[in-house]
TIDREN-68169 format. One record per residue: residue number from 0; x, y negated, z negated of N, C-alpha, C in turn; chain; residue in one letter. Coordinates in pm, whole numbers. Atoms other than C-alpha are relative to their C-alpha. Example, Ala and Ser with C-alpha at 12.3 -4.5 7.8 and 13.67 -1.06 7.14 Angstrom:
BEGIN
[0, [89, 119, 0], [1230, 450, -780], [90, -120, 0], A, A],
[1, [-82, 119, 6], [1367, 106, -714], [-77, -109, -73], A, S],
***
This chain:
BEGIN
[0, [139, -6, 43], [22707, -3571, -5994], [-9, 62, -136], A, X],
[1, [21, -54, 135], [22595, -3507, -6344], [-111, 104, 2], A, X],
[2, [102, -106, 11], [22415, -3182, -6418], [-108, -40, -98], A, X],
[3, [113, 32, 87], [22077, -3243, -6554], [-31, 119, -90], A, X],
[4, [33, -113, 91], [21987, -3029, -6862], [-131, 66, 41], A, X],
[5, [120, -79, -36], [21744, -2748, -6784], [-98, 4, -115], A, X],
[6, [106, -4, 101], [21422, -2752, -6967], [-55, 142, -7], A, X],
[7, [57, -134, 23], [21307, -2419, -7119], [-150, -13, -18], A, X],
[8, [146, 5, 6], [20944, -2366, -7060], [-49, 121, -79], A, X],
[9, [54, -107, 85], [20777, -2158, -7328], [-151, 0, 17], A, X],
[10, [144, -14, -20], [20437, -2030, -7242], [-61, 70, -121], A, X],
[11, [67, -57, 116], [20224, -1963, -7540], [-116, 87, 45], A, X],
[12, [110, -89, -32], [19988, -1668, -7529], [-130, -54, -55], A, X],
[13, [131, 45, 51], [19625, -1744, -7566], [-35, 74, -129], A, X],
[14, [36, -58, 129], [19479, -1676, -7905], [-86, 124, 16], A, X],
[15, [87, -118, -17], [19226, -1436, -7771], [80, 122, 40], A, X],
[16, [-85, -114, -37], [19502, -1218, -7618], [70, 57, -121], A, X],
[17, [-66, -47, 123], [19684, -1204, -7952], [-98, 78, -86], A, X],
[18, [100, -70, 81], [19364, -1105, -8124], [-32, 137, 59], A, X],
[19, [27, -130, -62], [19303, -831, -7865], [113, 99, -26], A, X],
[20, [-113, -89, 29], [19654, -693, -7919], [-2, 48, -143], A, X],
[21, [10, -43, 140], [19598, -687, -8293], [-109, 105, -19], A, X],
[22, [107, -98, 12], [19274, -497, -8244], [42, 136, 54], A, X],
[23, [-43, -125, -59], [19455, -237, -8035], [100, 75, -85], A, X],
[24, [-94, -67, 90], [19698, -156, -8315], [-73, 109, -79], A, X],
[25, [64, -114, 66], [19618, 189, -8459], [59, 14, -140], A, X],
[26, [-44, -20, 137], [19633, 232, -8831], [28, 148, -21], A, X],
[27, [-39, -139, 15], [19829, 556, -8867], [-33, 52, -138], A, X],
[28, [29, -43, 136], [19780, 569, -9239], [-147, 35, -17], A, X],
[29, [143, -28, 10], [19405, 564, -9189], [-38, 135, 57], A, X],
[30, [29, -130, -59], [19422, 878, -8975], [42, 115, -88], A, X],
[31, [-49, -106, 89], [19601, 1078, -9242], [-105, 30, -105], A, X],
[32, [102, -37, 98], [19347, 1275, -9449], [59, -1, -139], A, X],
[33, [-51, -4, 138], [19389, 1218, -9816], [-5, 141, -54], A, X],
[34, [-5, -132, 60], [19479, 1527, -10016], [-122, 23, -88], A, X],
[35, [121, -23, 81], [19168, 1681, -10163], [35, 15, -146], A, X],
[36, [-24, -7, 144], [19141, 1645, -10532], [-29, 138, -54], A, X],
[37, [37, -133, 46], [18981, 1989, -10565], [59, 105, 94], A, X],
[38, [-62, -103, -84], [19180, 2292, -10439], [-102, 97, 57], A, X],
[39, [100, -91, -52], [18859, 2485, -10385], [-46, -38, 140], A, X],
[40, [37, 40, -136], [18800, 2279, -10071], [89, 64, 104], A, X],
[41, [-90, -66, -93], [19096, 2457, -9915], [-39, 143, 28], A, X],
[42, [43, -138, -18], [18923, 2798, -9942], [-91, 8, 121], A, X],
[43, [90, -13, -115], [18761, 2918, -9617], [-144, 20, -43], A, X],
[44, [144, -6, 36], [18384, 2912, -9603], [-43, 141, -34], A, X],
[45, [40, -138, 27], [18347, 3292, -9585], [52, 49, -133], A, X],
[46, [-57, -44, 128], [18584, 3351, -9874], [-70, -67, -117], A, X],
[47, [73, 68, 107], [18407, 3088, -10082], [-137, 61, -20], A, X],
[48, [132, -62, 12], [18074, 3254, -10000], [7, 132, -74], A, X],
[49, [-15, -128, 69], [18197, 3597, -10109], [35, -22, -147], A, X],
[50, [-41, 26, 138], [18356, 3447, -10418], [-118, -41, -86], A, X],
[51, [113, 46, 78], [18025, 3295, -10520], [-113, 99, -12], A, X],
[52, [106, -99, 9], [17823, 3618, -10489], [-16, 49, -143], A, X],
[53, [20, -62, 133], [17666, 3770, -10800], [77, 131, -12], A, X],
[54, [-81, -119, 26], [17839, 4065, -10960], [-61, 123, 64], A, X],
[55, [63, -121, -54], [17584, 4323, -10846], [13, 5, 152], A, X],
[56, [-18, 0, -145], [17617, 4213, -10482], [145, 33, 37], A, X],
[57, [-139, -37, -23], [17996, 4236, -10501], [19, 152, -17], A, X],
[58, [-9, -144, 22], [17962, 4586, -10644], [-60, 78, 115], A, X],
[59, [62, -67, -114], [17727, 4683, -10361], [89, -4, 123], A, X],
[60, [-91, 10, -115], [17976, 4558, -10101], [119, 93, -15], A, X],
[61, [-112, -92, 24], [18266, 4748, -10261], [-43, 145, 18], A, X],
[62, [51, -136, -15], [18052, 5062, -10275], [-22, 35, 146], A, X],
[63, [40, -28, -138], [17932, 5032, -9916], [119, 9, 94], A, X],
[64, [-105, 10, -100], [18253, 4942, -9738], [137, 53, -46], A, X],
[65, [-128, -55, 48], [18529, 5090, -9958], [-19, 140, -56], A, X],
[66, [13, -128, 68], [18409, 5372, -10183], [-60, 107, 91], A, X],
[67, [65, -101, -86], [18174, 5548, -9937], [90, 48, 114], A, X],
[68, [-93, -52, -101], [18426, 5559, -9649], [111, 86, -57], A, X],
[69, [-104, -82, 62], [18692, 5692, -9887], [-54, 139, -33], A, X],
[70, [60, -129, 34], [18456, 5966, -10008], [-20, 85, 125], A, X],
[71, [30, -78, -121], [18348, 6071, -9658], [126, 39, 76], A, X],
[72, [-126, -37, -65], [18701, 6061, -9516], [72, 110, -78], A, X],
[73, [-58, -109, 80], [18818, 6279, -9806], [-70, 132, 30], A, X],
[74, [74, -121, -37], [18541, 6528, -9727], [41, 47, 140], A, X],
[75, [-43, -36, -135], [18646, 6517, -9361], [135, 71, -2], A, X],
[76, [-132, -63, 9], [19002, 6606, -9457], [-8, 138, -66], A, X],
[77, [3, -126, 76], [18917, 6879, -9710], [-89, 104, 67], A, X],
[78, [93, -96, -60], [18636, 7036, -9506], [66, 95, 98], A, X],
[79, [-69, -87, -94], [18879, 7178, -9251], [124, 65, -56], A, X],
[80, [-122, -53, 61], [19150, 7279, -9500], [-21, 142, -49], A, X],
[81, [-2, -139, 48], [19222, 7648, -9561], [140, 31, -52], A, X],
[82, [-128, -43, 57], [19496, 7813, -9767], [24, 144, 41], A, X],
[83, [-33, -135, -46], [19664, 8114, -9613], [21, 93, -118], A, X],
[84, [-12, -95, 111], [19647, 8425, -9830], [137, 60, -14], A, X],
[85, [-130, -68, 7], [19993, 8556, -9745], [110, -89, -56], A, X],
[86, [-110, 88, 41], [20226, 8256, -9788], [-48, -132, -59], A, X],
[87, [52, 124, 59], [19994, 7979, -9918], [14, -122, 89], A, X],
[88, [-16, 113, -91], [20042, 7763, -9609], [-135, -68, 23], A, X],
[89, [120, 76, -31], [19794, 7488, -9525], [-40, 26, 145], A, X],
[90, [54, -24, -134], [19572, 7569, -9227], [-120, -93, 17], A, X],
[91, [111, 91, -30], [19343, 7307, -9073], [-83, 61, 113], A, X],
[92, [89, -68, -94], [19049, 7474, -8903], [-90, -103, 67], A, X],
[93, [83, 98, -73], [18884, 7265, -8632], [-146, 43, -1], A, X],
[94, [143, -35, 1], [18503, 7248, -8637], [-44, 52, 136], A, X],
[95, [59, -51, -123], [18310, 7445, -8380], [-98, -103, 57], A, X],
[96, [93, 92, -66], [18085, 7267, -8132], [-136, -1, -69], A, X],
[97, [131, -7, 65], [17778, 7387, -8319], [-2, -86, -126], A, X],
[98, [-6, 89, 118], [17897, 7189, -8625], [-33, -143, 38], A, X],
[99, [34, 134, -48], [17877, 6867, -8423], [-150, -12, 28], A, X],
[100, [144, 1, -29], [17526, 6960, -8311], [-80, -6, -130], A, X],
[101, [71, 1, 128], [17415, 7034, -8667], [12, -136, -69], A, X],
[102, [-17, 131, 62], [17562, 6704, -8793], [-85, -105, 69], A, X],
[103, [86, 95, -73], [17379, 6513, -8519], [-146, 16, -40], A, X],
[104, [140, -23, 42], [17047, 6676, -8610], [-20, -48, -143], A, X],
[105, [13, 44, 139], [17113, 6603, -8978], [-13, -151, -9], A, X],
[106, [13, 146, 1], [17163, 6231, -8909], [-134, -45, 55], A, X],
[107, [134, 32, -50], [16842, 6226, -8706], [-104, 23, -110], A, X],
[108, [92, -26, 111], [16661, 6382, -9003], [12, -107, -108], A, X],
[109, [-18, 107, 97], [16813, 6121, -9234], [-69, -129, 47], A, X],
[110, [66, 120, -52], [16687, 5844, -9005], [-153, 17, -4], A, X],
[111, [145, -25, 1], [16343, 6006, -8983], [-56, -8, -141], A, X],
[112, [45, 4, 140], [16317, 6037, -9362], [27, -133, -67], A, X],
[113, [-34, 134, 50], [16434, 5673, -9402], [108, 5, -107], A, X],
[114, [-121, 1, 82], [16736, 5786, -9599], [100, -99, 60], A, X],
[115, [-77, 100, -72], [16912, 5576, -9334], [-97, -82, 83], A, X],
[116, [83, 91, -79], [16714, 5277, -9204], [89, -66, 105], A, X],
[117, [-85, 55, -105], [16872, 5195, -8870], [-15, -150, 14], A, X],
[118, [21, 143, -6], [16715, 4851, -8871], [69, -75, -112], A, X],
[119, [-72, 63, 110], [16885, 4781, -9201], [150, 11, 10], A, X],
[120, [-145, -14, -20], [17227, 4888, -9077], [49, -71, 124], A, X],
[121, [-38, 67, -123], [17229, 4737, -8728], [-109, -99, 37], A, X],
[122, [98, 104, -31], [17062, 4410, -8638], [68, -111, 79], A, X],
[123, [-52, 115, -74], [17104, 4119, -8398], [26, -118, -92], A, X],
[124, [-23, 109, 94], [17087, 3890, -8698], [126, 14, -82], A, X],
[125, [-124, -20, 73], [17400, 4041, -8851], [118, -55, 80], A, X],
[126, [-123, 32, -73], [17745, 3908, -8764], [57, 125, 67], A, X],
[127, [-55, -112, -75], [17936, 4122, -8515], [91, 86, -89], A, X],
[128, [-90, -75, 87], [18193, 4218, -8780], [-77, 90, -95], A, X],
[129, [80, -82, 91], [17920, 4345, -9013], [-57, 120, 73], A, X],
[130, [50, -115, -78], [17768, 4560, -8739], [110, 102, 25], A, X],
[131, [-113, -92, -21], [18112, 4707, -8666], [32, 75, -128], A, X],
[132, [-29, -64, 128], [18174, 4775, -9036], [-108, 103, -35], A, X],
[133, [107, -96, 26], [17833, 4941, -9071], [11, 122, 90], A, X],
[134, [-22, -113, -90], [17904, 5153, -8766], [112, 91, -46], A, X],
[135, [-110, -81, 53], [18229, 5267, -8923], [-47, 87, -117], A, X],
[136, [52, -78, 114], [18046, 5377, -9241], [-85, 116, 51], A, X],
[137, [83, -107, -57], [17791, 5574, -9035], [87, 106, 68], A, X],
[138, [-90, -96, -67], [18076, 5732, -8835], [70, 90, -101], A, X],
[139, [-62, -84, 104], [18247, 5850, -9154], [-101, 100, -57], A, X],
[140, [103, -93, 46], [17916, 6002, -9268], [-17, 114, 99], A, X],
[141, [13, -104, -102], [17885, 6189, -8938], [119, 96, -4], A, X],
[142, [-119, -86, 6], [18244, 6317, -8962], [-3, 90, -123], A, X],
[143, [7, -81, 122], [18190, 6434, -9321], [-105, 109, 13], A, X],
[144, [104, -101, -19], [17865, 6613, -9229], [50, 112, 92], A, X],
[145, [-55, -101, -90], [18045, 6789, -8943], [94, 95, -75], A, X],
[146, [-96, -84, 72], [18319, 6912, -9174], [-65, 81, -111], A, X],
[147, [72, -80, 99], [18070, 7027, -9437], [-56, 125, 66], A, X],
[148, [46, -119, -72], [17911, 7257, -9181], [117, 90, 38], A, X],
[149, [-121, -77, -28], [18261, 7363, -9081], [47, 76, -123], A, X],
[150, [-41, -64, 125], [18330, 7443, -9445], [-89, 117, -36], A, X],
[151, [95, -102, 45], [18016, 7649, -9500], [-18, 114, 100], A, X],
[152, [14, -106, -100], [18010, 7844, -9174], [122, 92, -2], A, X],
[153, [-115, -90, -18], [18229, 8156, -9152], [74, -34, 130], A, X],
[154, [-83, 44, -112], [18514, 8109, -8908], [-38, 67, 133], A, X],
[155, [27, -70, -125], [18419, 8375, -8651], [-70, 132, -31], A, X],
[156, [61, -131, 16], [18255, 8707, -8591], [-149, -4, -25], A, X],
[157, [143, -12, 25], [17908, 8829, -8679], [-48, -89, -114], A, X],
[158, [49, 91, 106], [17884, 8634, -9011], [-17, -144, 48], A, X],
[159, [13, 138, -52], [17940, 8309, -8821], [-135, -19, 68], A, X],
[160, [124, 15, -74], [17642, 8367, -8595], [-123, 16, -88], A, X],
[161, [114, -16, 91], [17415, 8482, -8877], [-25, -128, -80], A, X],
[162, [16, 123, 80], [17480, 8176, -9097], [-35, -118, 91], A, X],
[163, [32, 109, -92], [17473, 7942, -8795], [-146, 4, 43], A, X],
[164, [141, -11, -36], [17132, 8076, -8696], [-89, -48, -115], A, X],
[165, [79, 46, 115], [17003, 8012, -9049], [0, -153, -8], A, X],
[166, [-6, 147, -1], [17124, 7651, -9034], [-84, -57, 114], A, X],
[167, [74, 50, -115], [16978, 7604, -8688], [-150, 11, -21], A, X],
[168, [143, -20, 23], [16641, 7746, -8786], [-55, -101, -100], A, X],
[169, [46, 95, 101], [16614, 7524, -9094], [-4, -142, 57], A, X],
[170, [-4, 135, -55], [16719, 7205, -8914], [-105, -18, 110], A, X],
[171, [96, 11, -109], [16500, 7278, -8613], [-143, -10, -52], A, X],
[172, [134, 7, 57], [16188, 7339, -8824], [-27, -136, -63], A, X],
[173, [19, 132, 61], [16242, 7016, -9018], [-5, -111, 104], A, X],
[174, [-3, 104, -103], [16299, 6825, -8696], [-134, -16, 70], A, X],
[175, [123, 5, -78], [15968, 6913, -8529], [-125, 30, -82], A, X],
[176, [118, -28, 83], [15741, 7017, -8816], [-49, -128, -66], A, X],
[177, [49, 113, 79], [15529, 6784, -9029], [103, -34, -104], A, X],
[178, [-117, 35, 79], [15792, 6588, -9210], [-35, -17, -148], A, X],
[179, [13, 11, 145], [15831, 6615, -9585], [142, -16, -56], A, X],
[180, [-137, 30, 44], [16141, 6449, -9734], [44, 89, -115], A, X],
[181, [-46, -91, 107], [16152, 6646, -10063], [23, 143, 50], A, X],
[182, [-17, -136, -54], [16105, 6970, -9868], [130, 10, 79], A, X],
[183, [-124, 0, -76], [16394, 6874, -9639], [120, 18, -90], A, X],
[184, [-118, -8, 87], [16638, 6824, -9923], [1, 129, -80], A, X],
[185, [3, -130, 69], [16521, 7135, -10106], [50, 111, 91], A, X],
[186, [-43, -105, -92], [16568, 7350, -9798], [148, -11, 34], A, X],
[187, [-142, 18, -29], [16908, 7198, -9715], [86, 36, -120], A, X],
[188, [-77, -36, 119], [17027, 7230, -10074], [6, 149, -23], A, X],
[189, [-1, -146, 15], [16919, 7592, -10094], [84, 69, 104], A, X],
[190, [-79, -63, -106], [17078, 7673, -9760], [149, -26, -18], A, X],
[191, [-141, 28, 29], [17404, 7499, -9853], [52, 95, -109], A, X],
[192, [-43, -89, 107], [17419, 7700, -10175], [10, 144, 45], A, X],
[193, [-3, -138, -48], [17335, 8027, -10002], [119, 24, 92], A, X],
[194, [-113, -16, -91], [17596, 7971, -9730], [132, 1, -77], A, X],
[195, [-124, 2, 79], [17864, 7887, -9989], [21, 132, -73], A, X],
[196, [-11, -127, 72], [17789, 8199, -10195], [34, 113, 97], A, X],
[197, [-25, -108, -96], [17783, 8420, -9885], [143, -2, 50], A, X],
[198, [-135, 7, -59], [18116, 8292, -9754], [109, 17, -103], A, X],
[199, [-113, 7, 92], [18329, 8229, -10061], [-13, 95, -119], A, X],
[200, [11, -101, 105], [18193, 8495, -10296], [-17, 140, 60], A, X],
[201, [27, -133, -55], [18050, 8785, -10094], [106, 40, 102], A, X],
[202, [-95, -35, -104], [18265, 8780, -9782], [145, -6, -48], A, X],
[203, [-137, 9, 51], [18576, 8672, -9972], [37, 125, -80], A, X],
[204, [-29, -122, 76], [18546, 8977, -10200], [4, 124, 89], A, X],
[205, [-7, -112, -93], [18496, 9205, -9901], [126, -2, 86], A, X],
[206, [-120, 14, -82], [18813, 9078, -9736], [120, 66, -68], A, X],
[207, [-120, -65, 54], [19127, 9286, -9785], [109, -102, -21], A, X],
[208, [-108, 96, 25], [19422, 9100, -9939], [104, 3, 111], A, X],
[209, [-103, 11, -103], [19690, 8976, -9705], [136, 42, -57], A, X],
[210, [-136, -33, 41], [20054, 9085, -9714], [22, 145, -37], A, X],
[211, [-18, -143, 31], [19996, 9461, -9757], [22, 79, 128], A, X],
[212, [-26, -85, -117], [20118, 9730, -9523], [-124, 85, 30], A, X],
[213, [116, -80, -39], [19878, 9952, -9333], [-12, 125, -85], A, X],
[214, [6, -118, 86], [19972, 10247, -9554], [-66, -33, -133], A, X],
[215, [60, 41, 127], [19880, 10057, -9870], [-151, -24, 14], A, X],
[216, [142, 25, -19], [19547, 9947, -9726], [-80, 130, 17], A, X],
[217, [70, -127, -21], [19458, 10305, -9625], [-8, 81, -128], A, X],
[218, [-1, -79, 123], [19550, 10453, -9961], [-75, -67, -115], A, X],
[219, [59, 69, 114], [19423, 10185, -10200], [-149, -30, 23], A, X],
[220, [140, 39, -24], [19102, 10051, -10043], [-27, 1, 150], A, X],
[221, [23, -6, -146], [19031, 10174, -9690], [-132, -63, 43], A, X],
[222, [129, 60, -35], [18668, 10055, -9699], [10, -151, 15], A, X],
[223, [-16, 145, -8], [18768, 9696, -9766], [74, -41, 127], A, X],
[224, [-73, 29, -123], [19018, 9702, -9481], [-89, 22, 123], A, X],
[225, [89, -26, -113], [18755, 9852, -9250], [-101, -113, 18], A, X],
[226, [96, 111, -9], [18502, 9578, -9334], [68, -126, 51], A, X],
[227, [-74, 118, -45], [18768, 9311, -9284], [22, 2, 150], A, X],
[228, [-26, -10, -144], [18854, 9437, -8938], [-130, 4, 81], A, X],
[229, [127, -10, -73], [18494, 9512, -8842], [-67, -136, 14], A, X],
[230, [63, 132, -2], [18363, 9165, -8934], [95, -112, 41], A, X],
[231, [-102, 97, -41], [18686, 8992, -8828], [11, -115, -100], A, X],
[232, [-6, 99, 107], [18722, 8815, -9163], [142, -53, -15], A, X],
[233, [-134, 56, 22], [19014, 8573, -9213], [47, 27, -142], A, X],
[234, [-57, -30, 132], [19247, 8645, -9504], [53, -130, -62], A, X],
[235, [-36, 126, 64], [19247, 8321, -9701], [21, 20, -150], A, X],
[236, [-23, -3, 144], [19361, 8249, -10054], [-127, -38, -75], A, X],
[237, [116, 36, 82], [19109, 8216, -10337], [-10, -148, -27], A, X],
[238, [4, 145, 21], [19207, 7849, -10370], [-86, -71, 104], A, X],
[239, [82, 62, -104], [19018, 7780, -10048], [-142, -24, -50], A, X],
[240, [135, 17, 53], [18685, 7834, -10224], [-11, -117, -96], A, X],
[241, [2, 113, 93], [18772, 7582, -10497], [6, -133, 76], A, X],
[242, [-11, 124, -78], [18872, 7320, -10240], [-130, -32, 71], A, X],
[243, [124, 23, -73], [18556, 7366, -10039], [-117, -32, -94], A, X],
[244, [101, 36, 98], [18339, 7354, -10351], [12, -149, -35], A, X],
[245, [-22, 142, 29], [18495, 7016, -10432], [-44, -87, 118], A, X],
[246, [37, 78, -119], [18441, 6897, -10073], [-152, -12, 12], A, X],
[247, [146, 4, -10], [18070, 6991, -10071], [-59, -87, -112], A, X],
[248, [49, 83, 111], [18014, 6835, -10415], [27, -148, 25], A, X],
[249, [-32, 139, -31], [18188, 6517, -10301], [-92, -55, 110], A, X],
[250, [93, 42, -106], [17968, 6504, -9991], [-138, -30, -58], A, X],
[251, [129, 24, 63], [17653, 6535, -10202], [2, -127, -85], A, X],
[252, [-13, 125, 76], [17782, 6256, -10428], [-7, -121, 93], A, X],
[253, [7, 109, -96], [17833, 6036, -10122], [-141, -24, 50], A, X],
[254, [140, 16, -41], [17476, 6104, -10008], [-84, -65, -110], A, X],
[255, [74, 59, 112], [17348, 6013, -10354], [27, -151, -9], A, X],
[256, [-37, 141, 10], [17535, 5679, -10346], [-30, -78, 127], A, X],
[257, [17, 66, -130], [17451, 5605, -9983], [-126, -88, -2], A, X],
[258, [120, 86, -2], [17218, 5301, -9953], [-79, 20, 129], A, X],
[259, [84, -16, -119], [16925, 5321, -9715], [14, -115, 97], A, X],
[260, [-14, 119, -85], [16993, 4970, -9584], [123, -77, -42], A, X],
[261, [-117, 82, 26], [17291, 4738, -9555], [-36, -146, -17], A, X],
[262, [43, 138, 19], [17084, 4424, -9596], [24, -42, -146], A, X],
[263, [-27, 53, 133], [17185, 4208, -9891], [-132, -36, -66], A, X],
[264, [122, 26, 74], [16910, 4196, -10151], [21, -118, -92], A, X],
[265, [-10, 117, 87], [16846, 3874, -10329], [-38, 38, -142], A, X],
[266, [35, -21, 141], [16834, 3860, -10706], [70, 114, -62], A, X],
***
């Protein structure tokens, strides 16, 4: 028997199927974003917004979030620094609890006098990061105020309670009396100056020098030694007064530069 040749049957696809397969082909080149011609499009939106701010608004941001925290943190560090009279060692004196109370009352007075507008520093309309940053600035102000009171109050003994009572009386009267902003700052400025003079000029000159034997103190200046022991005065170096003068002056400079509101002003 002769083998018959097999016939190959070729089935042609319908035209509509071929067209559907061509439509399903994905153009990969079309999905690739063309490289932007301008490199500024690569800058994030926030960075581009800050970059486009006017010069005075940039200066206000640098002042608010960089310079003021640096000033208040410096005051916080220097306000508790003392120099030992005998060997010149650094001594960091922690603030008493009454210093925290005085600083809290002072911030309440600042809010009442609109030196600090709370609505301008914290708002639901602000981004969360801005509210956190504003809270950090207020916290540095509170820490600096605490250390300023720590700097001006005598460390212990009868002088501590006398000066602390003067601060308490002044703050308490301003808190509940008819409010007058100029009167507040005049009374605080006068009391700061009086406390500084009393501690670093009067009491410092009444304190007996450190490093002398009991025989030398009895023969040279027994009255000074008696006052030192009676009032329980610490024997610090004269450099302490210079450091604290710089700390108080720096705190007053920070208050002068402190804006009442953190809202960005147009124009």
